[in-house]
C-alpha positions as CSV (number, residue, x, y, z in Angstrom):
1,M,151.1,117.3,106.3
2,N,152.2,115.1,103.4
3,E,152.3,116.1,99.7
4,Q,149.0,114.4,98.9
5,E,147.1,116.4,101.6
6,R,148.8,119.6,100.5
7,K,147.6,118.9,96.9
8,K,144.0,118.3,98.1
9,Q,144.1,121.6,100.1
10,M,145.3,123.5,97.1
11,D,142.7,121.8,94.9
12,L,139.8,122.8,97.1
13,K,141.1,126.4,97.4
14,S,141.5,126.6,93.6
15,R,138.0,125.3,93.1
16,L,136.6,127.9,95.5
17,T,138.6,130.7,93.9
18,E,137.4,129.6,90.4
19,L,133.8,129.4,91.7
20,K,134.1,132.9,93.2
21,V,135.4,134.5,90.0
22,K,132.7,132.9,87.9
23,A,130.0,133.9,90.4
24,L,131.2,137.5,90.7
25,G,131.0,137.7,86.9
26,E,127.4,136.5,86.9
27,I,126.5,138.8,89.8
28,N,127.9,141.9,88.2
29,T,126.2,141.4,84.9
30,V,122.7,140.3,86.1
31,D,120.1,143.0,85.5
32,D,117.0,141.5,87.2
33,L,116.1,141.4,90.9
34,K,114.5,138.0,90.4
35,K,117.6,136.6,88.9
36,I,119.9,138.0,91.6
37,N,117.8,136.2,94.1
38,E,118.1,133.0,92.1
39,I,121.9,133.4,92.1
40,R,121.9,133.8,95.8
41,V,119.9,130.7,96.4
42,N,122.0,128.6,93.9
43,L,125.3,129.8,95.2
44,L,124.8,130.0,98.9
45,G,122.1,127.4,99.5
46,K,122.7,124.0,101.1
47,K,122.8,122.4,97.7
48,G,125.0,125.1,96.1
49,P,128.5,124.7,94.7
50,I,130.3,126.0,97.8
51,T,128.7,123.3,99.9
52,E,129.6,120.8,97.2
53,V,133.2,121.8,97.3
54,L,133.4,121.7,101.1
55,R,132.3,118.1,101.1
56,G,135.8,117.3,100.0
57,M,137.2,118.5,103.3
58,K,136.5,115.0,104.8
59,D,139.8,113.9,103.1
60,L,141.8,116.6,104.8
61,S,143.7,116.3,108.1
62,K,142.4,118.0,111.2
63,E,145.0,120.7,110.8
64,E,144.0,121.5,107.2
65,R,140.3,121.6,107.6
66,P,140.2,124.9,109.6
67,V,142.4,126.6,106.9
68,V,140.1,125.5,104.0
69,G,137.0,126.2,106.1
70,S,138.2,129.8,106.8
71,F,139.0,130.3,103.1
72,A,135.5,129.0,102.2
73,N,133.8,131.3,104.7
74,K,135.7,134.3,103.2
75,V,134.6,133.4,99.7
76,R,131.0,133.0,101.0
77,D,131.1,136.4,102.7
78,E,132.5,138.1,99.5
79,L,129.8,136.6,97.4
80,T,127.1,137.6,99.9
81,E,128.4,141.2,100.0
82,A,128.5,141.3,96.2
83,I,124.9,140.0,95.9
84,A,123.7,142.6,98.4
85,Q,125.4,145.4,96.6
86,R,124.1,144.3,93.3
87,R,120.6,144.0,94.6
88,E,120.7,147.5,96.1
89,K,121.9,148.9,92.8
90,L,119.2,147.0,90.9
91,E,116.5,148.4,93.2
92,I,117.8,151.9,92.7
93,I,117.7,151.3,88.9
94,K,114.1,149.9,89.2
95,T,112.9,152.9,91.2
96,A,114.5,155.4,88.8
97,R,112.8,153.7,85.8
98,K,109.5,153.8,87.6
99,L,109.9,157.5,88.5
100,E,110.9,158.2,84.9
101,K,107.8,156.4,83.7
102,E,105.4,158.1,86.1
103,K,106.9,161.5,86.1
104,I,104.6,164.5,85.6
105,D,105.5,167.5,83.5
106,V,104.7,170.3,85.9
107,T,105.2,172.8,83.1
108,L,101.9,171.7,81.5
109,P,98.9,173.9,82.3
110,G,96.6,172.3,84.9
111,V,93.1,171.2,84.3
112,P,90.7,173.8,85.9
113,V,88.4,172.4,88.6
114,K,85.2,174.4,89.0
115,A,84.6,175.1,92.7
116,G,81.2,174.6,94.1
117,Q,79.3,177.0,96.4
118,P,76.9,176.9,99.3
119,H,73.2,176.4,98.4
120,I,71.4,179.7,98.2
121,I,69.3,178.9,101.3
122,M,72.4,178.1,103.2
123,Q,73.9,181.4,102.1
124,V,70.9,183.2,103.7
125,I,71.2,181.1,106.9
126,D,75.0,181.8,107.0
127,Q,74.3,185.6,106.7
128,L,71.9,185.4,109.6
129,E,74.2,183.3,111.8
130,K,77.1,185.7,111.1
131,L,74.8,188.6,112.1
132,F,73.7,187.1,115.4
133,L,77.0,185.6,116.4
134,G,78.3,189.1,116.1
135,M,75.5,190.3,118.5
136,G,76.5,187.7,121.1
137,Y,73.9,185.0,120.3
138,Q,74.5,181.3,120.3
139,V,73.5,179.0,117.4
140,V,71.7,176.0,118.8
141,D,70.6,172.8,116.9
142,G,68.0,170.4,117.9
143,P,66.3,167.2,116.8
144,E,64.0,167.2,113.7
145,I,62.1,164.2,115.1
146,E,60.5,165.8,118.1
147,E,58.1,165.2,121.0
148,D,54.6,166.7,120.8
149,H,55.3,168.0,124.3
150,Y,58.1,170.3,123.1
151,N,56.8,171.1,119.6
152,F,53.3,172.2,120.8
153,E,52.5,172.0,124.5
154,M,55.7,173.9,125.6
155,M,54.8,176.6,123.0
156,N,51.4,177.2,124.7
157,L,49.6,175.0,122.2
158,P,47.8,172.3,124.3
159,K,46.0,169.4,122.7
160,D,43.0,170.3,120.6
161,H,44.1,174.0,120.4
162,P,42.7,175.3,117.0
163,A,46.1,176.9,116.1
164,R,47.5,173.4,115.7
165,D,45.5,173.0,112.5
166,M,47.9,175.5,110.8
167,Q,50.8,173.3,111.7
168,D,49.5,169.8,110.7
169,T,52.6,167.6,110.4
170,F,53.8,164.0,110.0
171,Y,53.3,161.9,113.1
172,I,55.4,158.8,113.9
173,N,53.0,158.0,116.7
174,E,50.7,160.1,119.0
175,Q,53.7,161.6,120.9
176,I,56.5,161.7,118.3
177,L,56.4,163.8,115.1
178,M,58.4,165.7,112.6
179,R,58.8,169.2,114.1
180,T,56.8,172.0,112.5
181,Q,59.0,174.7,113.8
182,T,62.4,175.1,115.5
183,S,60.7,176.5,118.6
184,P,61.2,173.2,120.5
185,V,64.9,173.9,120.5
186,Q,64.1,177.1,122.4
187,A,62.0,175.3,124.9
188,R,64.8,172.7,125.5
189,T,67.4,175.4,125.8
190,M,65.3,177.5,128.3
191,E,65.0,174.4,130.5
192,K,68.7,173.9,130.7
193,H,69.9,177.6,130.8
194,D,71.3,178.9,134.1
195,F,69.9,182.5,134.2
196,S,72.1,183.3,137.2
197,K,75.0,183.3,134.8
198,G,73.4,185.7,132.3
199,P,70.7,186.2,129.7
200,L,69.8,183.6,127.1
201,K,70.3,184.8,123.5
202,M,70.0,182.2,120.8
203,I,68.9,181.4,117.3
204,S,67.9,177.9,116.1
205,P,68.1,177.3,112.3
206,G,67.0,174.1,110.7
207,K,64.6,172.1,108.6
208,V,60.9,171.8,109.6
209,Y,58.0,169.8,108.2
210,R,54.3,170.4,107.6
211,R,51.7,168.5,105.7
212,D,51.4,171.1,103.0
213,T,50.6,170.4,99.3
214,D,53.7,171.4,97.4
215,D,53.2,174.3,95.0
216,A,54.9,177.5,94.0
217,T,54.9,179.0,97.6
218,H,54.4,175.9,99.8
219,S,56.6,172.9,100.6
220,H,56.2,170.0,103.0
221,Q,59.8,170.6,104.0
222,F,61.4,174.0,104.4
223,H,63.7,176.0,106.7
224,Q,63.3,178.2,109.6
225,V,65.5,180.4,111.7
226,E,63.9,181.3,115.1
227,G,65.4,183.7,117.6
228,L,64.9,184.1,121.4
229,V,66.2,186.5,124.0
230,I,65.3,186.1,127.7
231,D,66.5,188.5,130.3
232,K,65.3,191.1,132.8
233,H,63.8,194.4,131.4
234,I,63.5,193.2,127.8
235,T,61.1,195.5,125.8
236,M,59.4,195.7,122.4
237,A,62.1,198.3,121.5
238,D,64.8,195.7,121.8
239,L,62.8,193.4,119.5
240,K,62.3,196.2,116.9
241,G,66.0,197.1,116.9
242,T,66.8,193.4,116.3
243,L,64.3,193.1,113.5
244,Q,65.6,196.2,111.9
245,S,69.1,194.7,111.8
246,I,67.8,191.5,110.2
247,A,66.0,193.5,107.4
248,R,69.0,195.7,106.7
249,T,71.4,192.7,106.6
250,L,69.3,190.7,104.2
251,F,67.7,193.5,102.1
252,G,70.0,196.5,102.3
253,D,70.9,199.4,104.6
254,E,68.0,201.6,103.3
255,R,65.3,199.2,104.5
256,E,62.7,200.2,107.1
257,I,60.3,198.0,109.0
258,R,56.8,198.3,110.3
259,L,55.0,196.2,112.9
260,R,51.4,195.2,112.6
261,P,49.4,193.5,115.5
262,S,48.9,189.8,115.0
263,Y,48.4,186.6,117.0
264,F,50.7,183.7,117.9
265,P,50.0,181.4,120.8
266,F,53.6,181.6,122.1
267,T,53.9,185.4,122.1
268,E,51.9,188.3,123.6
269,P,51.8,190.9,122.2
270,S,52.5,189.5,118.7
271,V,53.4,191.3,115.5
272,E,53.7,190.7,111.8
273,V,56.8,192.4,110.4
274,D,56.9,194.1,107.1
275,V,60.0,195.5,105.3
276,S,59.9,198.5,102.9
277,C,59.9,197.2,99.3
278,F,63.5,196.9,98.0
279,K,62.1,196.7,94.4
280,C,60.3,200.0,94.2
281,E,61.7,201.7,97.3
282,G,58.2,201.9,98.8
283,K,56.5,203.5,95.8
284,G,54.3,200.4,95.0
285,C,54.9,197.6,92.5
286,A,53.9,194.0,91.7
287,V,56.3,192.6,94.3
288,C,54.8,194.5,97.2
289,K,51.3,194.4,95.7
290,Q,51.3,198.2,95.3
291,T,51.6,198.7,99.1
292,G,55.2,199.6,99.4
293,W,55.7,196.9,102.1
294,I,56.5,193.2,102.0
295,E,55.5,190.9,104.9
296,V,58.6,188.9,105.9
297,L,58.3,187.4,109.4
298,G,56.4,187.0,112.7
299,A,57.6,188.0,116.2
300,G,56.5,189.1,119.6
301,M,57.2,189.2,123.4
302,V,57.4,185.7,124.9
303,H,54.1,184.6,126.4
304,P,54.4,184.2,130.3
305,N,53.0,180.7,130.0
306,V,55.9,179.7,127.8
307,L,58.4,181.0,130.3
308,T,56.6,179.3,133.2
309,M,56.4,175.9,131.5
310,A,60.2,176.1,130.9
311,G,60.8,176.8,134.6
312,V,61.6,180.5,134.1
313,D,60.1,183.0,136.6
314,S,57.9,185.2,134.3
315,E,57.6,187.8,137.1
316,I,61.3,188.5,136.9
317,Y,62.2,187.6,133.3
318,G,60.8,188.5,130.0
319,G,61.9,188.3,126.4
320,F,61.2,188.4,122.7
321,A,61.0,185.8,120.0
322,F,60.9,185.8,116.2
323,G,60.7,183.3,113.4
324,L,61.6,183.7,109.7
325,G,61.9,181.5,106.7
326,P,65.2,181.6,104.8
327,D,63.4,180.0,101.8
328,R,61.0,183.0,101.6
329,F,63.8,185.5,102.2
330,A,65.7,184.0,99.3
331,M,62.7,184.1,97.1
332,L,62.1,187.7,97.9
333,K,65.7,188.8,97.7
334,Y,66.4,187.1,94.4
335,G,63.0,187.3,92.7
336,V,62.4,183.5,92.6
337,D,58.8,182.8,92.0
338,D,58.7,179.1,92.7
339,I,60.0,177.6,96.0
340,R,60.4,174.2,94.3
341,E,63.4,175.6,92.3
342,F,65.5,175.4,95.4
343,Y,65.0,171.7,95.8
344,L,65.4,170.4,92.2
345,N,69.2,170.5,92.3
346,D,69.4,172.1,88.9
347,V,73.0,173.5,88.8
348,R,72.0,175.9,86.1
349,F,69.6,177.6,88.5
350,L,71.7,177.3,91.7
351,S,74.9,178.6,90.0
352,Q,73.2,182.0,89.5
353,F,73.6,182.7,93.2
354,A,77.4,182.8,93.6
355,Q,78.4,183.7,97.2
356,K,80.2,187.0,97.6
357,G,83.9,186.5,96.9
358,Q,83.3,183.5,94.6
359,R,83.1,183.3,90.8
């Protein structure tokens, strides 16, 4: 290698060293991620100063080119590493600034959030479900849009039966209607139940519909909880004990019940159930109309026709059924004189009935 080639080699290395020092100064002082990326592109790109310097390698000998090329690669690697380190540091600084800006002073008192509560009717239904689940019953849901067959015929109410008039409802067509009671759930469950594996004990809560004119005591939509027990050797005594448990759970441990003969197409015998007045303790008041008793629900022993239509042998199995209205129970228990109050969604009214354990 002659003197002129050595001079060119030194000149290229000097230019690369000078470029590195200048670039490191820019890299270490830049304070913006966008700018650090611009420096990377300007320095290391195809049109950058390192590439420009390396174009002078064409004047070097074959022996000198690898030396200068290796030096240039070393400079490029140092700058690449410096840019990466600076970018990482800038990202840490950016994150720290963001956290500082968005930090929450956890020593400040929180803003209280008022908790809601179940609707009063749902509270009554929950009480009943808890009672019956504890007695080994199952809670069964069913469709609100029901077939005439299950809503009426399976309940011993054939077409043109006069008792249907009391349950006039909303028909979608001649065979499909909005259910008037939750009894269809019982019929469907009886059809599916395998009595060889044990008795059927169930309640079926839910919304029902009837073509009633809305007033203080009537609504076209309301709630029902119906119960059913089917097994061998079921008696009226079993029914009375169950009804006593309902009355004492909802109205207090001191309550007594009485049964009066009545008529329902799906039970025989049938009874109306009264509970001793919880307002006057049976002495007579406006709530019980001076009788000492309040009518609360209907019940009876399941009619053999209902069992037979569901495919249950009425010679072997019997049972009892009952039906009550959580809306009416809530009205009686809390002294509400207009059923429409339950559906107006007035928080001032509904918040009076805080569930036990809630404020």
